[in-house]
Backbone of each chain as ProteinMPNN parsed JSONL, in Angstrom:
{"seq_chain_A": "XXXXXXXXXXXXXXXXXXXXXXXXXXXXXXXXXXXXXXXXXXXXXXXXXXXXXXXXXXXXXXXXXXXXXXXXXXXXXXXXXXXXXXXXXXXXXXXXXXXXXXXXXXXXXXXXXX", "coords_chain_A": {"N_chain_A": [[168.132, 101.296, 57.189], [168.174, 102.851, 54.066], [166.426, 104.289, 53.118], [164.682, 106.473, 50.322], [167.019, 106.462, 47.497], [168.805, 108.306, 45.487], [170.356, 108.248, 42.104], [172.205, 109.795, 39.345], [173.904, 112.441, 41.431], [174.305, 114.82, 40.528], [174.522, 116.028, 37.396], [175.512, 116.933, 33.849], [174.362, 117.607, 30.527], [174.421, 117.477, 27.057], [172.41, 118.921, 24.556], [169.893, 116.914, 23.412], [170.995, 114.479, 23.809], [170.768, 111.454, 25.905], [169.737, 110.427, 29.035], [169.185, 107.992, 32.268], [167.681, 108.838, 34.989], [167.998, 107.052, 38.076], [165.894, 105.684, 40.768], [165.731, 104.04, 44.238], [163.71, 102.574, 46.312], [163.756, 101.246, 49.915], [161.536, 100.674, 51.822], [159.465, 99.027, 51.02], [157.616, 100.196, 50.197], [154.307, 100.686, 47.963], [153.579, 102.6, 46.352], [155.383, 105.092, 43.718], [156.973, 107.72, 42.837], [158.032, 110.834, 40.586], [159.251, 113.816, 40.341], [159.64, 117.413, 39.114], [161.48, 120.123, 40.345], [161.517, 123.618, 39.808], [162.599, 127.171, 40.148], [160.128, 129.031, 41.586], [158.236, 127.142, 41.116], [157.225, 125.025, 42.323], [156.732, 121.452, 43.312], [156.289, 119.782, 40.706], [154.502, 117.062, 39.389], [155.782, 114.225, 37.493], [155.58, 111.902, 36.328], [154.13, 109.262, 38.041], [153.868, 105.733, 40.059], [151.405, 103.71, 41.194], [151.033, 101.202, 41.888], [153.403, 98.032, 41.755], [154.462, 97.188, 38.425], [152.61, 99.231, 36.997], [152.148, 102.537, 35.674], [151.524, 105.606, 35.622], [150.838, 109.112, 33.813], [151.734, 112.269, 34.961], [151.695, 115.689, 35.728], [153.375, 116.806, 34.011], [154.295, 115.2, 31.728], [155.482, 115.319, 29.277], [158.491, 114.321, 27.122], [159.399, 112.745, 28.918], [160.322, 109.484, 29.858], [159.13, 106.445, 32.083], [160.272, 103.595, 34.174], [158.903, 100.904, 35.674], [160.971, 98.913, 37.946], [160.719, 96.946, 39.334], [159.417, 96.166, 42.847], [160.991, 98.043, 44.158], [162.308, 99.531, 42.531], [162.428, 102.618, 40.282], [162.791, 104.124, 37.316], [163.637, 107.107, 35.561], [163.423, 108.241, 32.26], [165.026, 110.416, 30.034], [164.865, 110.688, 26.789], [165.891, 112.479, 24.718], [167.538, 114.806, 25.875], [166.565, 118.388, 26.421], [167.177, 121.998, 26.913], [164.586, 123.154, 28.455], [164.366, 121.15, 30.313], [166.156, 121.243, 32.24], [166.519, 120.83, 35.739], [166.034, 120.267, 39.014], [165.295, 116.835, 39.636], [163.111, 114.937, 41.888], [162.965, 112.132, 43.117], [159.974, 110.39, 45.06], [158.349, 107.961, 47.532], [155.786, 106.188, 48.835], [153.532, 104.315, 50.876], [151.148, 104.091, 50.207], [148.018, 103.362, 48.431], [145.587, 102.082, 50.038], [145.197, 103.584, 52.652], [145.55, 106.986, 53.719], [149.279, 108.329, 53.324], [152.282, 109.645, 54.03], [154.646, 111.272, 51.81], [157.989, 110.367, 51.411], [160.866, 111.768, 50.076], [163.955, 111.373, 48.057], [167.577, 112.319, 47.905], [167.384, 114.156, 45.71], [168.324, 115.165, 42.032], [170.306, 117.046, 40.295], [169.878, 118.661, 37.224], [171.702, 119.759, 34.701], [170.92, 121.274, 31.055], [172.641, 121.619, 28.246]], "CA_chain_A": [[167.227, 101.489, 56.214], [168.55, 104.026, 53.38], [165.254, 105.206, 52.627], [165.194, 106.939, 49.142], [168.317, 106.92, 47.361], [168.711, 108.444, 43.978], [171.553, 108.699, 41.308], [173.131, 110.73, 40.143], [173.295, 113.482, 42.171], [174.698, 115.781, 39.311], [174.523, 115.524, 35.558], [175.035, 117.691, 32.847], [173.838, 116.5, 29.466], [174.115, 118.453, 25.912], [170.98, 118.97, 24.072], [169.74, 115.624, 22.33], [171.806, 113.228, 24.8], [169.86, 110.802, 26.373], [170.195, 109.723, 30.306], [168.109, 107.662, 32.75], [167.49, 108.908, 36.409], [167.883, 105.888, 39.255], [165.665, 105.807, 42.099], [165.486, 102.885, 44.722], [163.395, 102.829, 48.169], [164.124, 99.954, 50.67], [160.892, 100.76, 52.831], [158.585, 98.321, 50.829], [156.447, 101.342, 49.6], [153.948, 100.314, 46.741], [153.66, 103.642, 45.486], [156.79, 105.959, 43.705], [156.722, 109.198, 41.785], [158.92, 111.581, 40.123], [158.816, 115.153, 40.34], [160.519, 118.387, 38.951], [161.192, 121.486, 41.041], [161.66, 124.623, 38.95], [162.115, 127.86, 40.724], [158.843, 129.455, 41.786], [156.966, 126.671, 40.259], [156.952, 124.185, 43.617], [156.923, 120.381, 42.684], [155.303, 119.24, 39.781], [154.549, 115.421, 39.112], [156.214, 114.09, 36.097], [154.909, 110.085, 36.361], [153.861, 107.751, 39.104], [153.524, 104.381, 40.27], [150.837, 103.5, 41.925], [151.926, 99.873, 42.302], [154.285, 97.715, 40.541], [153.617, 97.033, 37.368], [151.617, 100.27, 36.759], [152.473, 103.726, 35.8], [150.524, 106.943, 35.491], [151.277, 110.004, 33.87], [151.231, 113.344, 36.116], [151.132, 117.131, 35.399], [154.29, 117.314, 32.928], [155.144, 114.069, 31.466], [156.375, 115.447, 27.619], [159.949, 114.08, 27.175], [160.314, 111.521, 29.737], [159.722, 107.88, 30.187], [159.523, 105.689, 33.163], [159.844, 102.023, 34.037], [158.654, 100.405, 37.309], [161.756, 97.747, 37.34], [160.223, 96.075, 40.194], [158.579, 97.226, 43.726], [161.928, 98.849, 44.59], [163.181, 100.856, 41.695], [161.626, 103.585, 39.677], [163.665, 104.726, 37.123], [162.925, 108.182, 34.888], [164.618, 108.493, 31.072], [165.242, 111.386, 29.152], [165.195, 110.382, 25.739], [166.643, 113.459, 23.953], [167.311, 116.181, 26.383], [166.121, 119.728, 26.074], [167.602, 123.007, 27.896], [163.956, 123.255, 29.295], [164.58, 120.076, 31.178], [167.172, 121.904, 33.286], [165.953, 121.252, 36.697], [166.248, 119.551, 40.032], [164.286, 115.839, 39.85], [163.147, 114.23, 43.008], [161.942, 110.824, 43.002], [159.728, 110.131, 46.191], [157.691, 106.882, 47.629], [154.608, 106.713, 49.958], [152.974, 103.207, 51.273], [150.033, 104.124, 49.049], [146.821, 102.88, 48.052], [144.26, 102.05, 50.883], [145.172, 104.731, 53.543], [146.594, 108.283, 53.165], [150.521, 108.314, 53.863], [153.262, 110.753, 53.519], [155.706, 110.777, 50.964], [159.455, 110.334, 51.602], [161.691, 111.872, 49.472], [165.357, 111.166, 48.007], [168.073, 113.724, 47.897], [167.218, 114.902, 44.346], [169.754, 115.139, 41.142], [170.409, 118.366, 39.814], [170.204, 118.075, 35.679], [171.845, 120.944, 33.741], [171.096, 120.378, 30.022], [173.343, 122.744, 27.536]], "C_chain_A": [[168.112, 102.744, 55.21], [167.424, 104.843, 53.082], [164.899, 105.353, 50.989], [166.197, 107.197, 48.721], [167.729, 107.189, 45.811], [170.016, 108.717, 43.249], [171.451, 108.764, 39.819], [172.771, 111.828, 41.016], [173.406, 114.709, 41.541], [174.662, 115.522, 38.183], [174.545, 117.165, 34.692], [175.081, 117.124, 31.538], [174.171, 117.752, 28.295], [172.609, 118.082, 25.328], [171.206, 117.729, 22.803], [170.502, 114.31, 23.0], [170.553, 112.399, 25.324], [170.635, 110.192, 27.921], [168.839, 109.139, 31.127], [168.567, 108.344, 34.442], [167.327, 107.651, 37.124], [167.258, 106.409, 40.464], [165.294, 104.284, 42.698], [164.818, 103.333, 46.077], [163.577, 101.214, 48.646], [163.173, 99.961, 51.971], [159.654, 99.772, 52.457], [157.348, 99.051, 50.367], [155.802, 100.676, 48.364], [153.722, 101.696, 45.868], [155.167, 104.484, 45.173], [156.191, 106.942, 43.008], [157.822, 109.728, 41.368], [158.174, 112.928, 39.911], [160.099, 116.172, 39.622], [160.629, 118.941, 39.619], [162.072, 122.488, 40.249], [161.437, 125.537, 40.153], [160.864, 128.832, 40.456], [157.772, 128.462, 41.303], [156.61, 125.329, 41.53], [157.294, 122.966, 42.98], [155.897, 120.086, 41.703], [155.617, 117.678, 39.371], [154.739, 115.143, 37.784], [155.522, 112.652, 35.732], [154.77, 109.906, 37.838], [153.283, 106.726, 38.742], [152.78, 104.085, 40.883], [151.16, 101.949, 42.589], [152.762, 99.339, 41.251], [153.498, 97.139, 39.572], [152.319, 98.441, 36.35], [152.248, 101.597, 36.668], [151.622, 104.934, 34.894], [151.154, 108.062, 34.709], [150.647, 111.379, 34.862], [150.838, 114.38, 35.34], [152.413, 117.295, 34.066], [155.313, 116.397, 32.46], [155.809, 113.984, 29.818], [157.583, 115.537, 28.127], [160.698, 113.302, 27.867], [159.217, 110.552, 29.767], [160.074, 107.333, 31.532], [159.069, 104.08, 33.045], [159.814, 101.722, 35.967], [159.151, 99.133, 37.3], [161.006, 96.59, 38.079], [159.629, 97.007, 41.649], [159.676, 98.24, 44.449], [162.489, 99.929, 43.966], [161.973, 101.588, 40.584], [162.336, 104.31, 38.88], [163.05, 106.15, 36.064], [164.023, 108.264, 33.867], [164.272, 109.766, 30.632], [165.895, 110.966, 27.75], [166.108, 111.18, 24.523], [166.494, 114.795, 24.87], [167.171, 117.597, 25.9], [166.582, 120.429, 27.241], [166.132, 123.356, 28.637], [163.843, 122.225, 30.244], [165.501, 119.919, 32.174], [166.237, 121.999, 34.692], [166.106, 120.331, 37.907], [164.988, 118.435, 39.8], [164.606, 115.449, 41.089], [162.196, 113.325, 42.906], [161.544, 110.562, 44.712], [158.986, 108.377, 46.244], [156.847, 107.105, 48.986], [154.23, 104.694, 50.287], [151.818, 103.012, 50.088], [148.89, 103.565, 49.406], [145.81, 102.942, 49.266], [144.046, 102.945, 51.9], [146.022, 105.525, 52.873], [148.26, 108.176, 53.877], [151.5, 109.326, 53.528], [154.077, 110.474, 52.654], [156.985, 110.758, 51.189], [160.37, 110.761, 50.455], [163.06, 111.65, 49.192], [166.035, 112.543, 48.0], [168.011, 114.467, 46.539], [168.697, 115.004, 43.452], [169.26, 116.404, 40.435], [170.715, 118.468, 37.757], [170.43, 119.834, 35.413], [171.897, 120.422, 32.257], [171.551, 121.629, 29.087], [173.037, 122.545, 26.266]], "O_chain_A": [[168.717, 103.58, 55.881], [167.541, 106.038, 52.812], [164.841, 104.291, 50.37], [166.738, 108.162, 49.261], [166.8, 106.69, 45.178], [170.803, 109.462, 43.833], [170.776, 107.988, 39.141], [171.617, 112.134, 41.315], [172.704, 115.652, 41.904], [174.852, 114.321, 37.995], [173.845, 118.161, 34.874], [175.82, 116.155, 31.364], [174.162, 118.92, 28.684], [171.892, 117.135, 25.653], [172.003, 117.566, 21.879], [170.427, 113.198, 22.475], [169.409, 112.792, 25.095], [171.748, 109.667, 27.98], [167.704, 109.546, 30.88], [169.708, 108.26, 34.897], [166.337, 107.037, 36.728], [167.755, 107.304, 41.147], [164.733, 103.437, 42.002], [165.25, 104.234, 46.797], [163.54, 100.23, 47.908], [163.584, 99.483, 53.028], [158.815, 99.591, 53.339], [156.248, 98.524, 50.2], [156.588, 100.076, 47.631], [153.727, 101.626, 44.639], [156.01, 104.588, 46.064], [155.015, 106.959, 42.644], [158.827, 109.127, 41.748], [157.034, 113.152, 39.507], [161.273, 115.805, 39.584], [159.664, 118.68, 40.337], [163.257, 122.223, 40.045], [160.614, 125.273, 41.031], [160.621, 129.325, 39.355], [156.61, 128.814, 41.102], [155.528, 124.759, 41.391], [158.115, 123.079, 42.07], [154.7, 120.173, 41.974], [156.726, 117.216, 39.102], [154.037, 115.667, 36.919], [154.92, 112.556, 34.662], [155.428, 110.543, 38.66], [152.549, 106.501, 37.779], [153.402, 104.005, 41.943], [151.5, 101.775, 43.759], [152.92, 99.86, 40.147], [152.345, 96.715, 39.647], [151.551, 98.341, 35.394], [152.96, 101.878, 37.632], [151.262, 104.939, 33.717], [152.361, 108.032, 34.95], [149.516, 111.49, 35.335], [149.962, 114.31, 34.478], [152.106, 118.057, 33.15], [156.538, 116.469, 32.563], [156.391, 113.04, 29.284], [157.976, 116.262, 29.042], [161.901, 113.049, 27.803], [157.987, 110.593, 29.734], [161.119, 107.652, 32.097], [158.205, 103.493, 32.394], [160.404, 102.139, 36.963], [158.463, 98.193, 36.901], [160.73, 95.511, 37.555], [159.43, 98.221, 41.61], [159.292, 99.126, 45.213], [162.996, 100.934, 44.464], [160.904, 101.091, 40.232], [162.737, 105.338, 39.426], [161.839, 106.09, 35.85], [165.213, 108.338, 34.173], [163.144, 110.186, 30.891], [167.108, 110.898, 27.551], [166.808, 110.644, 23.665], [165.622, 115.649, 24.715], [167.77, 117.884, 24.863], [166.541, 119.925, 28.364], [166.384, 123.98, 29.667], [163.061, 122.502, 31.153], [165.716, 118.909, 32.843], [165.417, 122.9, 34.868], [166.441, 119.24, 37.446], [163.834, 118.862, 39.759], [165.741, 115.455, 41.565], [160.994, 113.481, 42.69], [162.43, 110.517, 45.565], [159.042, 107.644, 45.256], [157.088, 107.885, 49.907], [154.961, 103.916, 49.675], [151.668, 102.066, 49.315], [148.674, 103.26, 50.579], [145.209, 104.009, 49.396], [142.882, 103.218, 52.192], [146.836, 105.289, 51.981], [148.293, 107.911, 55.079], [151.297, 109.856, 52.436], [154.377, 109.281, 52.6], [157.154, 111.972, 51.074], [160.647, 109.785, 49.757], [163.677, 111.715, 50.256], [165.446, 113.622, 48.06], [168.723, 115.464, 46.42], [169.83, 114.951, 43.93], [168.11, 116.688, 40.101], [171.828, 118.303, 37.257], [169.722, 120.787, 35.738], [172.6, 119.453, 31.969], [170.855, 122.642, 29.153], [173.464, 123.309, 25.401]]}, "seq_chain_B": "XXXXXXXXXXXXXXXXXXXXXXXXXXXXXXXXXXXXXXXXXXXXXXXXXXXXXXXXXXXXXXXXXXXXXXXXXXXXXXXXXXXXXXXXXXXXXXXXXXXXXXXXXXXXXXXXX", "coords_chain_B": {"N_chain_B": [[140.226, 121.489, 36.98], [142.498, 120.431, 39.044], [143.795, 121.769, 41.786], [146.38, 123.697, 43.946], [146.767, 126.307, 46.043], [149.499, 128.321, 47.669], [150.146, 130.777, 50.484], [151.486, 133.315, 52.107], [153.559, 133.889, 49.192], [156.255, 134.59, 50.059], [157.854, 135.537, 52.922], [159.63, 137.539, 55.408], [160.486, 137.647, 58.705], [161.297, 138.468, 62.105], [163.297, 136.7, 64.796], [161.183, 134.794, 67.305], [158.485, 136.201, 66.147], [155.711, 135.21, 65.629], [154.156, 133.226, 62.769], [151.535, 132.612, 60.165], [151.126, 130.145, 57.62], [149.302, 130.028, 54.319], [147.245, 127.535, 53.004], [145.335, 126.723, 50.275], [143.207, 125.002, 48.32], [141.787, 123.372, 45.449], [140.656, 120.551, 44.399], [139.812, 117.097, 43.029], [137.813, 114.565, 44.61], [139.231, 114.947, 46.936], [141.685, 113.369, 49.661], [143.822, 113.586, 51.832], [145.655, 116.171, 53.166], [149.093, 117.749, 53.254], [151.916, 119.167, 55.14], [154.967, 120.142, 54.036], [158.627, 120.704, 54.965], [161.15, 122.459, 53.649], [164.533, 122.489, 53.056], [167.606, 122.404, 52.255], [167.327, 120.769, 50.558], [166.035, 117.737, 49.951], [162.506, 117.583, 50.407], [160.925, 117.557, 53.711], [158.882, 115.876, 55.762], [156.141, 117.101, 57.626], [153.408, 117.502, 58.79], [150.248, 115.469, 58.57], [146.648, 115.58, 57.59], [143.55, 115.131, 57.832], [141.098, 115.387, 58.541], [138.496, 117.57, 59.394], [138.994, 120.485, 61.477], [140.506, 119.385, 63.564], [143.791, 120.062, 65.327], [146.793, 119.44, 64.636], [149.583, 118.993, 66.264], [152.997, 119.873, 66.758], [155.511, 120.589, 68.607], [156.814, 123.752, 68.42], [155.135, 123.96, 65.986], [152.276, 124.064, 64.227], [149.108, 122.798, 63.04], [145.824, 122.826, 60.961], [142.814, 122.142, 59.537], [140.721, 123.123, 57.032], [137.831, 121.597, 55.608], [135.186, 122.261, 54.597], [135.694, 124.981, 53.711], [137.736, 124.751, 52.068], [140.637, 124.945, 52.883], [143.709, 125.2, 54.648], [145.977, 125.955, 57.628], [149.091, 126.587, 58.428], [150.97, 127.105, 61.334], [153.179, 128.772, 62.854], [155.037, 129.469, 65.965], [156.922, 131.797, 68.037], [159.205, 131.836, 66.36], [162.554, 130.856, 65.087], [165.958, 131.103, 63.443], [166.467, 128.831, 62.396], [163.961, 127.831, 61.541], [164.074, 129.075, 59.031], [163.264, 128.244, 55.895], [161.531, 126.169, 53.015], [158.517, 125.942, 52.931], [156.121, 123.395, 52.056], [153.011, 122.721, 50.871], [150.787, 119.862, 50.099], [148.601, 118.255, 48.435], [146.437, 115.403, 48.508], [144.91, 113.316, 46.128], [142.411, 111.187, 44.556], [141.651, 109.433, 42.031], [140.116, 106.972, 39.684], [140.84, 104.612, 41.247], [143.953, 105.447, 41.51], [146.38, 107.015, 43.088], [147.345, 110.436, 43.755], [149.707, 113.098, 44.583], [149.304, 116.932, 44.729], [151.261, 119.603, 44.396], [151.509, 122.942, 46.019], [153.216, 125.964, 45.105], [154.768, 126.652, 47.343], [155.751, 128.085, 50.076], [158.378, 130.631, 50.877], [159.943, 131.03, 53.701], [161.977, 133.215, 55.768], [163.524, 133.867, 58.548], [165.08, 136.182, 60.867], [167.699, 136.806, 62.831]], "CA_chain_B": [[141.617, 121.234, 37.325], [143.134, 120.419, 40.465], [144.911, 123.104, 41.805], [146.671, 123.953, 45.365], [147.749, 127.754, 46.008], [149.9, 128.699, 48.989], [150.531, 132.471, 50.289], [152.321, 134.349, 50.939], [154.756, 133.464, 48.571], [157.338, 134.575, 50.619], [157.949, 136.037, 54.404], [160.486, 137.838, 56.151], [160.207, 137.985, 60.086], [162.139, 138.048, 62.916], [163.218, 135.542, 65.708], [160.331, 135.365, 68.708], [157.545, 135.965, 65.535], [154.641, 133.833, 65.328], [153.895, 133.318, 61.511], [150.732, 131.825, 59.733], [151.186, 129.835, 56.523], [148.017, 129.524, 54.316], [147.179, 126.493, 51.961], [143.883, 126.445, 50.007], [142.886, 124.104, 47.535], [140.629, 122.756, 44.689], [140.935, 118.981, 44.064], [138.443, 116.059, 43.351], [138.366, 113.384, 45.311], [140.232, 114.902, 48.728], [142.321, 112.546, 50.7], [144.42, 114.311, 52.537], [146.886, 117.417, 52.73], [150.219, 117.334, 53.857], [152.816, 120.184, 54.698], [156.587, 119.827, 54.192], [159.897, 121.581, 55.025], [162.119, 122.112, 52.361], [165.655, 122.968, 53.795], [168.63, 122.259, 51.452], [167.433, 119.326, 49.809], [164.528, 116.932, 49.836], [161.51, 118.076, 51.882], [160.832, 116.697, 54.98], [157.479, 115.25, 56.321], [155.573, 117.775, 58.727], [152.07, 116.967, 59.365], [149.024, 114.858, 57.28], [145.591, 116.158, 57.93], [142.428, 114.441, 56.831], [139.678, 115.471, 59.577], [138.349, 118.664, 59.669], [139.249, 120.833, 62.871], [141.349, 118.755, 64.407], [144.762, 120.291, 65.242], [147.763, 118.764, 64.807], [150.973, 120.026, 66.795], [154.488, 119.074, 66.929], [156.399, 121.294, 69.31], [156.233, 125.052, 68.002], [154.281, 124.061, 64.807], [150.758, 123.398, 64.28], [148.36, 123.104, 61.567], [144.555, 122.39, 60.986], [142.148, 121.939, 58.363], [138.879, 123.313, 57.129], [137.481, 120.917, 54.512], [134.439, 122.905, 54.166], [136.246, 126.296, 53.16], [138.727, 124.052, 51.413], [142.229, 125.265, 53.388], [144.52, 124.552, 55.602], [147.215, 126.721, 58.168], [150.504, 125.857, 59.427], [151.603, 128.072, 62.261], [154.801, 128.8, 64.06], [155.336, 130.375, 67.028], [158.211, 131.565, 68.408], [159.705, 131.48, 65.512], [163.686, 130.529, 65.349], [166.135, 130.991, 62.04], [166.438, 127.546, 61.796], [162.702, 127.874, 60.8], [163.887, 129.453, 57.366], [162.993, 127.324, 54.649], [160.5, 126.528, 52.086], [157.177, 125.379, 53.411], [155.11, 122.86, 50.605], [151.609, 121.991, 51.131], [150.477, 119.13, 48.812], [147.1, 117.431, 48.632], [146.415, 114.18, 47.736], [143.394, 113.38, 45.255], [142.145, 110.013, 44.05], [140.646, 109.223, 40.432], [140.172, 105.638, 39.292], [141.791, 104.079, 42.12], [144.658, 105.723, 41.739], [146.19, 108.452, 43.958], [148.482, 111.169, 43.338], [149.961, 114.66, 45.466], [149.582, 118.021, 43.841], [151.786, 120.519, 45.372], [151.613, 124.05, 45.883], [154.533, 126.328, 44.862], [155.758, 126.806, 48.527], [155.889, 129.347, 50.884], [159.777, 131.17, 51.518], [160.073, 132.015, 54.915], [163.167, 133.823, 56.496], [163.563, 134.233, 60.088], [166.186, 136.946, 61.183], [168.043, 136.732, 64.138]], "C_chain_B": [[142.3, 121.187, 38.393], [144.262, 121.342, 40.833], [145.386, 123.443, 43.583], [147.514, 125.549, 45.073], [148.254, 128.077, 47.616], [149.777, 130.166, 49.12], [150.686, 132.473, 51.839], [153.583, 133.429, 50.287], [155.847, 133.346, 49.464], [157.521, 135.558, 52.238], [158.916, 136.195, 55.217], [159.926, 138.143, 57.585], [161.276, 137.831, 60.726], [161.933, 136.984, 64.404], [162.041, 135.841, 66.798], [158.914, 135.343, 67.457], [156.791, 134.766, 65.918], [154.219, 134.3, 63.621], [152.679, 132.181, 61.11], [151.265, 131.596, 58.261], [149.729, 129.461, 55.706], [148.125, 128.391, 53.015], [145.908, 126.565, 51.045], [144.248, 125.923, 48.471], [141.322, 123.814, 46.461], [141.285, 121.556, 44.139], [139.509, 117.943, 43.907], [138.786, 115.026, 44.036], [139.451, 113.526, 46.639], [140.511, 113.697, 49.444], [142.518, 112.975, 51.911], [145.345, 115.445, 52.343], [147.777, 117.214, 53.784], [151.17, 118.328, 53.937], [153.96, 119.039, 55.167], [157.48, 121.04, 54.349], [160.757, 121.368, 54.188], [163.565, 122.998, 52.765], [166.686, 123.543, 52.395], [168.253, 121.843, 50.246], [165.979, 118.78, 49.649], [163.627, 117.717, 50.966], [161.591, 116.794, 52.697], [159.552, 116.809, 55.358], [157.351, 116.312, 57.35], [154.449, 117.116, 59.554], [151.304, 116.336, 57.899], [147.626, 115.359, 58.001], [144.355, 115.654, 56.938], [141.182, 114.926, 57.363], [139.978, 116.961, 59.511], [138.394, 119.504, 60.841], [139.53, 120.426, 63.704], [142.969, 119.395, 63.984], [145.868, 119.474, 65.428], [149.409, 119.5, 65.234], [152.347, 119.097, 67.027], [155.532, 120.484, 67.365], [156.128, 122.995, 68.953], [155.152, 125.25, 66.569], [153.024, 123.092, 65.349], [149.715, 123.69, 63.198], [146.809, 122.789, 61.844], [143.846, 122.767, 59.782], [141.107, 122.162, 58.373], [138.449, 122.836, 55.69], [136.05, 121.587, 54.128], [134.817, 124.253, 53.122], [137.763, 125.753, 52.173], [140.52, 124.718, 51.712], [142.571, 125.002, 54.47], [145.593, 125.756, 56.319], [148.124, 125.893, 58.72], [150.953, 127.263, 60.216], [152.532, 127.908, 62.841], [154.791, 129.591, 64.818], [156.562, 130.253, 67.667], [159.296, 131.707, 67.5], [161.644, 131.425, 65.839], [164.386, 130.651, 63.75], [166.427, 129.683, 61.608], [164.85, 127.06, 61.282], [162.946, 128.155, 59.469], [163.889, 128.487, 56.821], [161.654, 127.536, 53.851], [159.572, 125.485, 52.805], [156.243, 124.769, 52.276], [154.018, 122.6, 51.543], [151.263, 121.106, 49.667], [148.989, 118.563, 49.372], [146.894, 116.389, 47.912], [144.924, 113.655, 47.466], [143.401, 111.827, 45.03], [141.347, 109.949, 42.874], [141.151, 107.84, 40.344], [141.069, 104.57, 39.885], [143.3, 104.167, 42.222], [145.1, 106.974, 42.534], [147.578, 109.13, 43.732], [148.478, 112.528, 44.225], [150.336, 115.659, 44.387], [149.942, 119.154, 45.014], [151.64, 122.106, 45.067], [152.978, 124.669, 45.544], [155.211, 126.698, 46.116], [155.683, 128.566, 49.103], [157.385, 129.695, 51.444], [159.818, 131.971, 52.823], [161.588, 132.113, 55.482], [163.057, 134.299, 57.737], [165.208, 134.979, 60.269], [166.558, 136.974, 62.143], [168.018, 138.309, 64.661]], "O_chain_B": [[142.809, 122.273, 38.67], [145.337, 121.554, 40.273], [144.469, 123.363, 44.4], [148.42, 125.853, 44.297], [147.488, 128.067, 48.579], [149.395, 130.846, 48.167], [150.085, 131.735, 52.62], [154.288, 132.562, 50.803], [156.383, 132.262, 49.694], [156.854, 136.584, 52.105], [159.274, 135.212, 55.865], [158.935, 138.869, 57.662], [162.223, 137.206, 60.25], [160.879, 136.616, 64.923], [161.901, 137.002, 67.184], [158.13, 134.434, 67.728], [157.158, 133.684, 66.377], [154.015, 135.467, 63.288], [152.738, 131.045, 61.581], [151.772, 132.535, 57.646], [148.973, 128.679, 56.284], [149.024, 128.459, 52.177], [145.139, 126.114, 51.894], [145.16, 126.259, 47.716], [140.148, 124.034, 46.758], [142.337, 121.594, 43.5], [138.455, 118.048, 44.535], [139.934, 114.586, 44.09], [140.177, 112.682, 47.163], [139.57, 113.006, 49.835], [141.76, 112.873, 52.875], [145.797, 115.594, 51.208], [147.53, 116.713, 54.881], [151.536, 118.653, 52.808], [154.06, 118.033, 55.871], [157.176, 122.168, 53.959], [161.175, 120.243, 53.915], [163.505, 124.227, 52.725], [166.612, 124.596, 51.762], [168.612, 122.276, 49.151], [164.996, 119.414, 49.264], [163.964, 118.257, 52.02], [162.026, 115.653, 52.541], [159.048, 117.929, 55.281], [158.361, 116.532, 58.018], [154.508, 116.45, 60.588], [151.563, 116.546, 56.714], [147.743, 115.498, 59.219], [144.248, 115.754, 55.716], [140.189, 114.882, 56.637], [141.072, 117.526, 59.541], [137.449, 119.109, 61.524], [139.071, 120.791, 64.786], [143.421, 119.347, 62.84], [145.891, 118.769, 66.437], [150.099, 120.294, 64.595], [152.51, 117.93, 67.383], [156.142, 121.195, 66.566], [155.037, 123.414, 69.341], [154.575, 126.275, 66.206], [152.8, 122.175, 66.139], [149.6, 124.767, 62.613], [146.536, 122.484, 63.005], [144.272, 123.668, 59.059], [140.323, 121.768, 59.237], [138.661, 123.544, 54.706], [135.8, 121.28, 52.963], [134.315, 124.45, 52.015], [138.627, 126.516, 51.741], [141.372, 124.873, 50.838], [141.797, 124.561, 55.32], [146.062, 126.536, 55.491], [148.002, 124.819, 59.309], [151.224, 128.313, 59.634], [152.778, 126.841, 63.403], [154.489, 130.711, 64.405], [157.2, 129.223, 67.887], [160.42, 131.687, 68.003], [162.016, 131.993, 66.865], [163.645, 130.38, 62.805], [166.631, 129.473, 60.412], [164.671, 125.993, 60.694], [162.212, 127.631, 58.631], [164.636, 127.619, 57.273], [160.904, 128.512, 53.878], [159.932, 124.365, 53.167], [155.612, 125.562, 51.577], [154.119, 122.323, 52.738], [151.414, 121.509, 48.514], [148.523, 118.529, 50.511], [147.142, 116.395, 46.706], [144.009, 113.58, 48.286], [144.429, 111.222, 45.336], [140.265, 110.536, 42.886], [142.253, 107.476, 40.755], [141.834, 103.831, 39.263], [143.954, 103.307, 42.814], [144.312, 107.91, 42.662], [148.653, 108.552, 43.57], [147.405, 113.027, 44.562], [151.183, 115.543, 43.501], [149.333, 119.494, 46.029], [151.659, 122.481, 43.895], [153.944, 123.917, 45.684], [156.361, 127.105, 45.957], [155.599, 129.693, 48.615], [157.699, 129.088, 52.468], [159.75, 133.191, 52.973], [162.281, 131.103, 55.603], [162.36, 135.301, 57.894], [166.258, 134.453, 59.898], [165.622, 137.261, 62.889], [168.293, 138.576, 65.83]]}, "name": "protein", "num_of_chains": 2, "seq": "XXXXXXXXXXXXXXXXXXXXXXXXXXXXXXXXXXXXXXXXXXXXXXXXXXXXXXXXXXXXXXXXXXXXXXXXXXXXXXXXXXXXXXXXXXXXXXXXXXXXXXXXXXXXXXXXXXXXXXXXXXXXXXXXXXXXXXXXXXXXXXXXXXXXXXXXXXXXXXXXXXXXXXXXXXXXXXXXXXXXXXXXXXXXXXXXXXXXXXXXXXXXXXXXXXXXXXXXXXXXXXXXXXX"}
């Protein structure tokens, strides 16, 4: 089991460029999440997908879009990157729904927007 | 508005000391509280608590939840340099049939040899 994988690990963008962060999990989890982590801010939820076919906004969705491509994959798109989106992005998954389960995190993507 | 507050923000101790980290919360439809340890990269799971007063233990780490006073503590006894990390508290809440996690800002623990 690879767990939760994310690509790329590092990315530098210029302001206005677009890119998609990829996330996949092989644990047959129902729920998937995208977070950003900034110094002193903890993890803030951008979007989540409680189950295949559904997506919902989290705390800081502006400037992002997501796609739950299938049960395994959940991508995060920045349409027009801004310096304020410089951050470390984590994808996570959990079994979700009926009972409480812990989240499993991917290794993160460090994004710099210049 | 849902919120999770952790204290202290940072802590420096010496090996062998005991530390207590705090997490208080205000959320609608509480489901569970989780503790994670984050070293250089992704957070790794420590404990999940759903019931008040039941201590969870793993080696030198233990945690307990108080659902009446809306807080949890994470204790680490006989600290070691390998315990140096950011400790994150997250609360799972539900709304309209979906579930999400709200994280605190974390407590940065540094253990000196």
